[in-house]
C-alpha positions in Angstrom: -2.9 -118.9 -86.1 -1.9 -118.6 -82.5 1.9 -119.0 -82.0 1.4 -119.7 -78.3 0.1 -123.1 -79.4 3.4 -124.0 -81.2 5.8 -126.2 -79.3 9.4 -126.5 -80.7 11.4 -129.6 -79.9 15.1 -128.8 -79.2 17.3 -131.9 -79.1 20.4 -132.0 -76.9 23.2 -134.5 -77.4 25.9 -135.4 -74.8 28.4 -132.6 -73.8 26.3 -129.8 -75.2 23.7 -128.9 -72.6 25.8 -126.7 -70.2 26.6 -124.2 -72.9 23.7 -124.5 -75.3 20.7 -124.5 -72.9 21.1 -120.9 -71.8 20.2 -119.9 -75.4 16.6 -120.8 -74.6 16.4 -117.7 -72.5 16.3 -115.7 -75.8 13.6 -117.9 -77.3 11.4 -117.4 -74.3 12.1 -113.7 -74.1 11.2 -113.0 -77.8 8.2 -115.3 -78.4 5.1 -116.7 -76.8 5.9 -120.3 -78.1 6.7 -123.2 -75.8 9.7 -125.5 -76.1 10.3 -129.1 -75.3 13.9 -129.8 -74.4 14.9 -133.3 -75.4 17.7 -135.3 -74.0 19.1 -137.7 -76.6 21.6 -139.8 -74.7 22.8 -137.1 -72.2 24.3 -138.2 -69.0 22.8 -137.8 -65.5 24.3 -134.2 -64.9 23.1 -132.8 -68.1 19.7 -134.5 -67.7 19.3 -133.1 -64.3 20.2 -129.6 -65.6 17.6 -129.9 -68.4 14.9 -131.0 -65.9 15.8 -128.2 -63.5 15.7 -125.6 -66.3 12.2 -126.8 -67.5 10.8 -126.9 -64.0 11.2 -123.1 -63.7 9.1 -122.1 -66.6 5.6 -123.3 -67.6 6.4 -122.9 -71.4 9.2 -125.5 -71.1 8.7 -129.3 -71.1 11.3 -132.1 -70.7 11.5 -135.3 -72.8 14.0 -138.1 -72.6 14.5 -140.1 -75.7 17.5 -142.4 -74.9 19.2 -142.8 -71.5 22.5 -144.1 -72.8 22.7 -144.3 -76.6 22.5 -141.3 -78.7 20.0 -141.7 -81.5 20.5 -140.6 -85.1 18.9 -137.2 -85.5 16.3 -138.3 -88.0 15.3 -141.2 -85.7 14.9 -138.8 -82.8 12.6 -136.6 -84.9 10.6 -139.6 -86.0 10.0 -140.6 -82.4 9.1 -137.1 -81.3 6.7 -136.8 -84.3 5.0 -140.1 -83.3 4.2 -138.5 -79.9 2.9 -135.2 -81.4 -0.9 -134.6 -81.6 -0.8 -130.9 -82.1 -1.7 -129.1 -85.3 2.0 -128.4 -86.1 5.1 -130.5 -85.5 8.0 -128.1 -84.8 11.6 -128.4 -84.0 14.9 -126.3 -84.1 18.6 -127.0 -83.6 20.0 -126.4 -80.1 22.4 -123.8 -81.4 19.6 -121.4 -82.5 18.9 -118.3 -80.5 16.8 -115.1 -80.9 17.9 -111.5 -81.0 14.4 -110.1 -81.2 10.7 -111.0 -81.6 10.1 -113.8 -84.1 6.7 -115.2 -83.3 4.8 -112.8 -85.6 7.1 -113.7 -88.5 6.5 -117.4 -88.0 2.7 -116.9 -87.8 2.8 -115.0 -91.1 4.8 -117.7 -92.8 2.5 -120.5 -91.6 -0.6 -118.8 -92.8 -0.5 -120.5 -96.3 2.0 -123.3 -96.3 2.3 -126.9 -95.1 6.0 -126.8 -94.3 8.0 -123.7 -93.2 11.7 -123.8 -92.6 14.5 -121.4 -91.8 17.8 -121.2 -90.1 20.5 -120.4 -92.7 23.8 -121.1 -90.8 26.0 -118.1 -90.1 28.9 -119.7 -92.1 26.9 -120.1 -95.4 27.7 -118.6 -98.7 25.3 -118.5 -101.7 26.7 -121.7 -103.1 25.8 -123.6 -99.9 22.1 -122.6 -100.2 21.1 -123.5 -103.9 21.6 -127.1 -105.0 23.0 -127.3 -108.5 21.2 -129.6 -110.9 24.2 -131.9 -111.5 25.2 -132.3 -107.9 24.5 -135.9 -106.6 24.1 -135.2 -102.9 21.3 -133.4 -101.1 22.9 -132.1 -97.9 21.8 -130.0 -95.0 22.4 -126.4 -96.1 20.7 -126.7 -99.5 17.2 -125.2 -99.2 16.4 -124.6 -102.9 17.2 -126.1 -106.3 18.8 -124.4 -109.2 15.4 -124.4 -110.9 13.8 -122.6 -108.0 12.1 -125.5 -106.2 11.8 -124.9 -102.4 13.6 -127.8 -100.7 13.8 -126.7 -97.1 16.1 -127.0 -94.0 16.0 -129.2 -91.0 17.4 -126.5 -88.7 14.3 -124.7 -87.8 11.0 -126.1 -89.1 7.2 -126.4 -88.6 5.2 -129.1 -90.5 1.5 -129.2 -90.7 1.0 -132.3 -88.6 -2.0 -133.9 -90.5 -0.1 -133.6 -93.8 3.1 -135.0 -92.3 1.3 -138.0 -90.9 -0.4 -138.6 -94.2 2.8 -138.6 -96.2 4.7 -140.7 -93.7 2.0 -143.3 -93.7 1.8 -143.4 -97.5 5.5 -143.7 -98.1 6.9 -145.3 -95.0 9.5 -142.5 -95.0 10.5 -140.5 -92.0 13.2 -137.9 -91.1 16.1 -140.4 -91.3 19.1 -140.2 -93.6 18.5 -142.2 -96.8 20.5 -143.6 -99.7 19.2 -144.0 -103.2 19.6 -147.8 -103.1 17.4 -148.0 -100.1 14.4 -146.2 -101.6 11.4 -148.1 -102.9 11.2 -148.1 -106.8 7.9 -146.3 -107.0 9.3 -143.5 -104.8 12.4 -143.3 -107.0 10.1 -142.6 -110.0 8.6 -139.7 -108.1 12.0 -138.3 -107.4 13.2 -138.7 -110.9 10.1 -136.8 -112.1 11.1 -133.9 -109.9 14.8 -134.2 -111.0 15.6 -134.9 -107.3 17.2 -138.3 -107.7 20.3 -138.1 -105.6 22.9 -140.4 -104.2 21.8 -139.7 -100.7 19.5 -137.5 -98.6 20.4 -135.7 -95.5 18.1 -135.6 -92.4 14.4 -134.9 -93.6 15.4 -134.2 -97.2 13.7 -137.3 -98.7 10.6 -136.6 -96.8 10.5 -133.0 -98.1 10.9 -134.2 -101.7 8.0 -136.6 -101.3 5.8 -133.9 -99.7 6.7 -131.7 -102.7 5.7 -134.5 -105.1 2.3 -134.7 -103.4 1.6 -131.0 -104.0 2.2 -129.8 -100.4 3.3 -126.2 -100.0 6.8 -125.7 -98.8 8.3 -122.4 -97.9 11.7 -121.3 -96.7 12.6 -117.8 -95.6 15.1 -116.0 -93.4 13.9 -114.9 -90.0 16.1 -111.9 -89.3 15.9 -112.1 -85.5 16.9 -115.8 -85.3 20.5 -116.8 -85.5 21.7 -120.4 -86.3 25.3 -120.9 -85.5 25.4 -124.1 -87.4 27.0 -127.4 -86.4 27.9 -126.7 -82.8 26.5 -129.8 -81.3 28.3 -132.0 -83.9 31.6 -130.6 -82.5 30.7 -131.1 -78.8 33.8 -133.2 -78.0 36.2 -131.3 -80.2 37.9 -128.8 -77.9 41.1 -128.3 -80.0 42.3 -125.4 -82.1 41.1 -125.2 -85.7 42.8 -128.0 -87.7 45.1 -127.3 -90.6 44.4 -129.9 -93.3 47.4 -128.7 -95.3 50.0 -125.9 -95.3 47.6 -124.0 -97.6 45.1 -123.6 -94.8 47.8 -122.1 -92.6 48.9 -119.7 -95.3 45.3 -118.7 -96.0 44.8 -117.8 -92.4 48.0 -115.8 -92.2 46.7 -113.8 -95.3 43.2 -113.4 -94.0 43.3 -109.6 -94.4 44.3 -109.9 -98.1 42.5 -111.0 -101.2 44.6 -114.2 -101.3 42.9 -116.1 -98.5 39.9 -117.1 -100.5 41.6 -118.6 -103.5 44.0 -120.4 -101.2 41.2 -121.9 -99.2 39.5 -122.8 -102.6 42.6 -124.6 -103.7 43.0 -126.5 -100.3 39.3 -127.6 -100.5 39.8 -128.7 -104.1 42.8 -130.8 -103.2 41.0 -132.3 -100.2 38.1 -133.2 -102.3 40.4 -134.9 -104.8 42.3 -136.9 -102.3 39.6 -138.0 -99.8 36.2 -139.8 -100.0 33.3 -137.5 -99.5 31.9 -138.1 -96.0 29.3 -140.8 -95.9 30.3 -142.2 -99.3 32.9 -144.8 -100.5 35.8 -143.9 -102.7 34.0 -145.3 -105.7 30.9 -143.3 -105.0 32.9 -140.2 -104.5 34.6 -140.7 -107.8 31.2 -140.3 -109.5 30.6 -136.9 -108.1 31.4 -133.7 -110.1 34.7 -132.2 -109.1 32.9 -129.0 -108.2 30.6 -130.9 -105.8 33.6 -132.6 -104.1 35.3 -129.3 -103.6 32.0 -127.6 -102.4 31.5 -130.4 -99.8 35.0 -129.8 -98.3 34.4 -126.0 -98.3 31.2 -126.5 -96.3 32.8 -128.9 -93.9 35.7 -126.5 -93.3 33.6 -123.5 -92.7 31.1 -125.4 -90.5 33.8 -127.0 -88.4 35.8 -123.7 -87.9 32.6 -121.8 -87.0 31.4 -124.6 -84.6 34.8 -124.8 -82.8 34.8 -121.0 -82.4 31.4 -120.8 -80.9 32.0 -123.8 -78.6 35.1 -122.1 -77.4 33.3 -118.7 -77.0 30.4 -120.2 -75.1 32.8 -122.0 -72.7 34.8 -118.8 -72.2 31.7 -116.9 -71.3 30.8 -119.6 -68.7 34.3 -119.7 -67.3 35.0 -116.0 -67.5 38.0 -116.8 -69.7 39.6 -114.9 -72.6 37.6 -115.1 -75.8 38.9 -117.1 -78.8 40.0 -115.4 -82.0 37.4 -115.1 -84.7 37.7 -117.8 -87.3 38.9 -117.2 -90.9 36.5 -118.7 -93.4 37.7 -117.2 -96.6 34.2 -115.5 -97.2 33.9 -112.2 -95.7 30.1 -111.9 -95.3 30.1 -115.1 -93.4 33.0 -113.9 -91.1 31.0 -110.7 -90.5 27.9 -112.7 -89.5 30.0 -114.8 -87.1 31.3 -111.6 -85.5 27.8 -110.2 -85.1 26.5 -113.5 -83.6 29.4 -113.4 -81.1 28.5 -109.9 -80.1 24.9 -111.1 -79.6 25.9 -114.0 -77.4 28.0 -111.7 -75.2 24.9 -109.5 -74.8 22.8 -112.5 -73.9 25.5 -113.7 -71.4 25.5 -110.3 -69.8 21.7 -110.4 -69.4 21.6 -113.8 -67.8 24.8 -113.9 -65.9 23.0 -113.0 -62.7 19.9 -115.2 -62.4 16.8 -113.0 -62.3 13.6 -113.5 -60.2 11.4 -114.1 -63.3 10.6 -117.7 -64.2 13.0 -119.5 -66.5 16.0 -117.3 -65.7 17.6 -119.4 -63.0 19.9 -121.3 -65.2 22.4 -118.7 -66.7 25.6 -119.0 -68.6 27.7 -118.8 -65.5 25.5 -121.3 -63.6 25.0 -123.8 -66.4 27.9 -125.9 -65.3 25.6 -127.2 -62.6 
């Protein structure tokens, strides 16, 4: 297939455009794909910035979903899909950027599948990727089941459009977040047959399960030259320092260079999981979750929030020529190394785009993105 015919939707929410839109430079430089930059409730200044950015490059298009209200992410994807008549419906998170060519890798993956997804967040550990059989929630970072079933991400994805339209029409299910109690009985039976009956389903997860039930081919793989920071837009309004949920967090950070940080974070996450409802669930629903799942949810939230705050601060410091923030302590060394590498790549990208070039699409740089 010709990757020049792929158009990826990138959705921007309020207070994210100025520091995330420069990442598009890397996507343009390292592929022949096109990109539709979508305003989801952004204000006038950010909307104008997106429009100006798109006007400078023929491979960019602008779309406005909501002028004031910010739509739930799944709802935004549903609306974009309804307008899509291309062979593939594609999207990626706004905190994804490229460090090298990725179009050929995407082309190879799409050759023999109906859904391809990627985008492992830099903060992930192996336990964040594989969904254990007895866990009751199917959340964003899980892309495979313990039995080896490909589940897929909603971070970077391409869906064969005809198949996606067919499944949506047959099931009346879109990309939105869903709870088990809201699912039709006949669809519940399909999910139970796949051992994918869960308390709730994150963005796009129920749709992926139903596509799998209908024999469609799902594939997930790493794209080495794509970096997904993970959760940056969700922390758009959080400018504070990393929060300490308990004294254990502070002690773990102080002992970051020792072998004690990880078990201390583990204990802090466990206590948090015991004392607080799992996000999106009531206390009664949380009580039905395995203890390991409650702890795992808190671990993911901690790593995601710490990483997102760090990259938000880093991107703003690059814009403002201010001192860089300290690298976050996550309690998992490989993830911390990935964060450091991603930060180095962002500094490189900033250096390349700091002075607007004459070539199309380069006129909104990190230093100019403030508008």
